[in-house]
C-alpha positions as CSV (number, residue, x, y, z in Angstrom):
1,M,12.4,21.6,-34.9
2,D,10.3,17.7,-34.1
3,D,13.3,16.5,-32.6
4,L,12.2,19.6,-29.7
5,K,8.7,19.4,-29.7
6,G,9.2,15.9,-28.8
7,R,11.3,16.4,-26.0
8,Q,9.4,18.9,-24.8
9,E,6.1,16.2,-25.1
10,L,8.5,13.5,-23.1
11,Y,8.9,16.2,-20.4
12,Q,5.5,17.4,-20.2
13,G,4.3,13.7,-19.8
14,F,6.9,13.6,-16.9
15,G,5.6,15.9,-15.0
16,D,1.9,15.2,-15.4
17,T,3.0,11.3,-13.8
18,M,4.8,12.8,-11.0
19,V,1.7,15.1,-10.4
20,R,-0.4,11.8,-10.9
21,G,1.8,10.1,-8.5
22,I,1.9,12.5,-5.7
23,E,-1.8,13.4,-5.8
24,F,-2.4,9.2,-5.4
25,A,0.0,9.3,-2.2
26,V,-1.4,12.5,-0.9
27,T,-5.0,11.4,-1.1
28,L,-4.4,7.9,0.4
29,V,-2.1,9.7,3.1
30,V,-5.4,12.6,3.5
31,F,-7.9,9.8,3.8
32,S,-6.1,7.3,6.3
33,G,-5.0,10.0,8.6
34,V,-9.1,11.7,8.9
35,G,-9.6,7.6,9.0
36,Y,-7.2,7.0,11.9
37,I,-8.4,10.5,14.1
38,I,-12.1,9.4,13.5
39,D,-10.6,6.1,14.9
40,R,-9.1,7.5,18.0
41,V,-11.7,9.7,18.8
42,L,-13.8,6.5,18.7
43,G,-11.9,4.0,20.3
44,L,-12.2,2.5,16.8
45,V,-8.3,2.0,16.0
46,P,-8.4,0.0,12.7
47,V,-11.8,0.4,11.2
48,F,-12.1,3.7,9.5
49,T,-9.0,4.4,8.8
50,I,-8.6,0.8,6.2
51,A,-12.6,2.0,5.3
52,L,-11.2,5.6,4.1
53,F,-8.0,4.2,2.8
54,V,-10.3,1.3,0.9
55,F,-12.4,4.1,0.0
56,A,-9.6,6.4,-1.3
57,V,-7.9,3.5,-3.8
58,M,-11.6,3.0,-5.5
59,G,-12.2,6.7,-5.8
60,L,-8.7,6.6,-7.5
61,A,-9.3,4.0,-9.3
62,V,-12.5,4.8,-11.1
63,R,-11.1,8.1,-11.6
64,S,-7.7,7.3,-13.3
65,Y,-10.1,4.6,-15.5
66,Y,-12.5,7.7,-17.2
67,A,-9.6,10.2,-16.8
68,Y,-7.9,7.4,-19.1
69,E,-11.1,6.8,-21.3
70,A,-11.5,10.2,-21.9
71,K,-8.0,10.8,-23.4
72,M,-7.9,7.9,-25.7
73,Q,-11.3,9.0,-27.3
74,V,-9.8,12.4,-27.9
75,I,-6.9,10.9,-29.3
76,D,-8.6,8.7,-31.3
77,S,-10.8,10.8,-32.7
78,T,-7.8,12.7,-34.1
79,S,-6.0,9.7,-35.2
80,P,-5.9,8.4,-39.3
81,W,-8.2,5.3,-38.2
82,A,-11.1,7.4,-36.4
83,R,-14.2,7.4,-38.3
84,K,-15.2,10.3,-40.4
85,T,-19.0,11.5,-39.6
86,G,-20.8,12.9,-42.6
87,G,-21.3,11.6,-46.1
88,S,-23.2,8.4,-47.0
89,G,-20.7,6.1,-45.6
90,V,-20.9,4.2,-48.8
91,R,-18.3,4.9,-51.4
C-alpha cells in the first residue's frame, strides 16, 4: 500500500512540474507577444518586447520563490523537527 501511495505522489509531482513548465513558457510567450504587438504599433520594435519579457521573468521568479517558501513552511511545520508551540518550553 505504501508503494502505491509513493507512486501516486511521484506522478503528482511529475504532473505539477509539467504544469509549472507550461505555465512558464506560455506566460513568457504571451508577455513577449503583447510587447511585440505594442512595438509594431508604436514602431519601437525591440523595446516593449524586451521590457515585458524581463517583467514576466522577474514576476515568475518572485512567484516561484514565494510559492516554494510557503510549501516549505507547510512541510517544516509537519516534520518531526518542527517546534511545537505551547507549554513552557523548558523540560
